[in-house]
C-alpha atoms as an extended CHARMM CRD file, in Angstrom:
* protein
*
        88  EXT
         1         1  MET       CA            198.6180000000       94.3700000000      142.7700000000  PROA      1               0.0000000000
         2         2  SER       CA            199.8060000000       91.9600000000      140.0010000000  PROA      2               0.0000000000
         3         3  ARG       CA            199.4780000000       88.2040000000      139.9930000000  PROA      3               0.0000000000
         4         4  THR       CA            196.4710000000       88.4070000000      143.1290000000  PROA      4               0.0000000000
         5         5  CYS       CA            193.3450000000       87.1390000000      142.7820000000  PROA      5               0.0000000000
         6         6  SER       CA            190.9080000000       90.3800000000      143.3150000000  PROA      6               0.0000000000
         7         7  ILE       CA            188.5930000000       88.2000000000      144.8500000000  PROA      7               0.0000000000
         8         8  THR       CA            189.9720000000       85.2460000000      146.9770000000  PROA      8               0.0000000000
         9         9  GLY       CA            193.2570000000       87.4530000000      147.7630000000  PROA      9               0.0000000000
        10        10  LYS       CA            195.6690000000       84.3150000000      146.6850000000  PROA      10              0.0000000000
        11        11  HSD       CA            199.0440000000       85.4350000000      145.5030000000  PROA      11              0.0000000000
        12        12  PRO       CA            202.2450000000       83.7300000000      145.3420000000  PROA      12              0.0000000000
        13        13  THR       CA            204.0400000000       82.1380000000      148.2510000000  PROA      13              0.0000000000
        14        14  ARG       CA            207.7780000000       80.9980000000      148.8830000000  PROA      14              0.0000000000
        15        15  GLY       CA            208.8060000000       77.8280000000      149.5260000000  PROA      15              0.0000000000
        16        16  SER       CA            211.2870000000       75.0670000000      149.1300000000  PROA      16              0.0000000000
        17        17  SER       CA            212.1730000000       72.1300000000      146.7860000000  PROA      17              0.0000000000
        18        18  ILE       CA            214.0830000000       69.4920000000      148.3080000000  PROA      18              0.0000000000
        19        19  VAL       CA            216.1770000000       66.8630000000      146.6150000000  PROA      19              0.0000000000
        20        20  ARG       CA            216.6910000000       63.3210000000      147.9190000000  PROA      20              0.0000000000
        21        21  SER       CA            219.0580000000       60.4750000000      147.2750000000  PROA      21              0.0000000000
        22        22  GLY       CA            219.0780000000       57.0030000000      148.1800000000  PROA      22              0.0000000000
        23        23  LYS       CA            216.5380000000       54.3460000000      148.7010000000  PROA      23              0.0000000000
        24        24  ALA       CA            213.8670000000       54.4980000000      151.6370000000  PROA      24              0.0000000000
        25        25  LYS       CA            214.1250000000       51.8610000000      154.5810000000  PROA      25              0.0000000000
        26        26  LYS       CA            210.7380000000       50.2590000000      153.6510000000  PROA      26              0.0000000000
        27        27  GLU       CA            212.4760000000       49.3680000000      150.1130000000  PROA      27              0.0000000000
        28        28  GLY       CA            215.5030000000       47.7570000000      151.7640000000  PROA      28              0.0000000000
        29        29  GLY       CA            217.7380000000       50.7500000000      151.8330000000  PROA      29              0.0000000000
        30        30  ILE       CA            219.2990000000       52.3950000000      154.5270000000  PROA      30              0.0000000000
        31        31  GLY       CA            217.0640000000       55.6180000000      153.9990000000  PROA      31              0.0000000000
        32        32  ARG       CA            216.7850000000       58.6280000000      152.2670000000  PROA      32              0.0000000000
        33        33  HSD       CA            218.7550000000       61.7540000000      152.9250000000  PROA      33              0.0000000000
        34        34  VAL       CA            218.3740000000       65.4980000000      151.5800000000  PROA      34              0.0000000000
        35        35  THR       CA            221.1370000000       66.4580000000      149.2730000000  PROA      35              0.0000000000
        36        36  ALA       CA            219.8920000000       70.0140000000      148.2350000000  PROA      36              0.0000000000
        37        37  VAL       CA            217.2240000000       72.6810000000      149.2160000000  PROA      37              0.0000000000
        38        38  THR       CA            216.4570000000       75.2030000000      146.5230000000  PROA      38              0.0000000000
        39        39  LYS       CA            213.9490000000       78.0590000000      147.0270000000  PROA      39              0.0000000000
        40        40  ARG       CA            211.1210000000       78.1420000000      144.5780000000  PROA      40              0.0000000000
        41        41  THR       CA            207.4250000000       79.8280000000      144.5470000000  PROA      41              0.0000000000
        42        42  PHE       CA            204.0800000000       78.7270000000      144.3050000000  PROA      42              0.0000000000
        43        43  SER       CA            202.0680000000       80.6140000000      141.9380000000  PROA      43              0.0000000000
        44        44  PRO       CA            198.2080000000       80.3010000000      142.0310000000  PROA      44              0.0000000000
        45        45  ASN       CA            196.3170000000       79.6460000000      138.6730000000  PROA      45              0.0000000000
        46        46  LEU       CA            195.4150000000       83.3840000000      137.7310000000  PROA      46              0.0000000000
        47        47  GLN       CA            193.5320000000       83.8430000000      134.8540000000  PROA      47              0.0000000000
        48        48  ARG       CA            192.1520000000       87.4880000000      133.1130000000  PROA      48              0.0000000000
        49        49  VAL       CA            188.4490000000       87.1420000000      133.0790000000  PROA      49              0.0000000000
        50        50  LYS       CA            185.8060000000       89.3150000000      131.5610000000  PROA      50              0.0000000000
        51        51  VAL       CA            183.0830000000       89.7500000000      134.4850000000  PROA      51              0.0000000000
        52        52  GLN       CA            180.0520000000       91.1920000000      135.2860000000  PROA      52              0.0000000000
        53        53  LEU       CA            179.9830000000       93.0450000000      138.4680000000  PROA      53              0.0000000000
        54        54  PRO       CA            177.2150000000       93.8090000000      140.8840000000  PROA      54              0.0000000000
        55        55  SER       CA            176.7570000000       97.2370000000      139.2550000000  PROA      55              0.0000000000
        56        56  GLY       CA            176.0720000000       95.6850000000      135.9610000000  PROA      56              0.0000000000
        57        57  GLU       CA            179.5230000000       96.7730000000      134.8900000000  PROA      57              0.0000000000
        58        58  VAL       CA            181.6720000000       94.5330000000      132.6420000000  PROA      58              0.0000000000
        59        59  ARG       CA            185.2720000000       94.7820000000      133.2930000000  PROA      59              0.0000000000
        60        60  HSD       CA            188.3910000000       92.4630000000      132.7910000000  PROA      60              0.0000000000
        61        61  VAL       CA            189.5660000000       91.2650000000      136.4290000000  PROA      61              0.0000000000
        62        62  ILE       CA            192.3450000000       88.8160000000      137.3620000000  PROA      62              0.0000000000
        63        63  VAL       CA            190.9850000000       85.6680000000      139.3250000000  PROA      63              0.0000000000
        64        64  ALA       CA            192.2830000000       82.4290000000      140.5580000000  PROA      64              0.0000000000
        65        65  VAL       CA            190.4680000000       79.3780000000      138.8900000000  PROA      65              0.0000000000
        66        66  SER       CA            189.4850000000       78.0530000000      141.9520000000  PROA      66              0.0000000000
        67        67  ALA       CA            186.8660000000       81.3560000000      142.3260000000  PROA      67              0.0000000000
        68        68  ILE       CA            186.0450000000       80.6330000000      139.0020000000  PROA      68              0.0000000000
        69        69  LYS       CA            184.9240000000       77.0120000000      139.5570000000  PROA      69              0.0000000000
        70        70  LYS       CA            183.1210000000       77.6790000000      143.0150000000  PROA      70              0.0000000000
        71        71  GLY       CA            180.7830000000       80.2080000000      141.0440000000  PROA      71              0.0000000000
        72        72  MET       CA            182.4840000000       83.2430000000      142.6800000000  PROA      72              0.0000000000
        73        73  VAL       CA            182.5810000000       85.2250000000      139.6500000000  PROA      73              0.0000000000
        74        74  ILE       CA            179.7680000000       86.0330000000      136.6540000000  PROA      74              0.0000000000
        75        75  LYS       CA            181.1090000000       85.8590000000      133.3410000000  PROA      75              0.0000000000
        76        76  ALA       CA            180.0700000000       88.4110000000      131.3350000000  PROA      76              0.0000000000
        77        77  PRO       CA            177.7380000000       87.7490000000      128.5130000000  PROA      77              0.0000000000
        78        78  LYS       CA            179.0600000000       87.2510000000      124.8500000000  PROA      78              0.0000000000
        79        79  ARG       CA            178.9120000000       90.4720000000      122.7850000000  PROA      79              0.0000000000
        80        80  ARG       CA            176.7750000000       90.0770000000      119.7650000000  PROA      80              0.0000000000
        81        81  TRP       CA            176.0610000000       93.5060000000      118.0440000000  PROA      81              0.0000000000
        82        82  LYS       CA            178.1370000000       95.1830000000      116.0770000000  PROA      82              0.0000000000
        83        83  PRO       CA            179.4060000000       98.8000000000      117.2630000000  PROA      83              0.0000000000
        84        84  GLU       CA            177.4800000000      101.5860000000      114.8530000000  PROA      84              0.0000000000
        85        85  ALA       CA            179.4870000000      103.1810000000      111.9330000000  PROA      85              0.0000000000
        86        86  LYS       CA            181.0090000000      106.5310000000      112.4480000000  PROA      86              0.0000000000
        87        87  SER       CA            179.2380000000      109.2070000000      110.0100000000  PROA      87              0.0000000000
        88        88  ALA       CA            182.0850000000      111.6230000000      108.8900000000  PROA      88              0.0000000000
């Protein structure tokens, strides 16, 4: 389940990076030619964020930045209190 957004379900996808040589026809050349095609992965921009769930529970969740920007996530408020000292 790693590298997957828990809200949108975005995950890495496969693609290819294409290397071309030559000059485009509209720039006065004879055209561009593909010289190499290499496999690559496109990764979503995932961040580990402290989120307040609808039940009120605060938890760390891996979320895509696009979901944070759209307001699909309610970030947890910053903790301003200090825990009590344990007595022996």
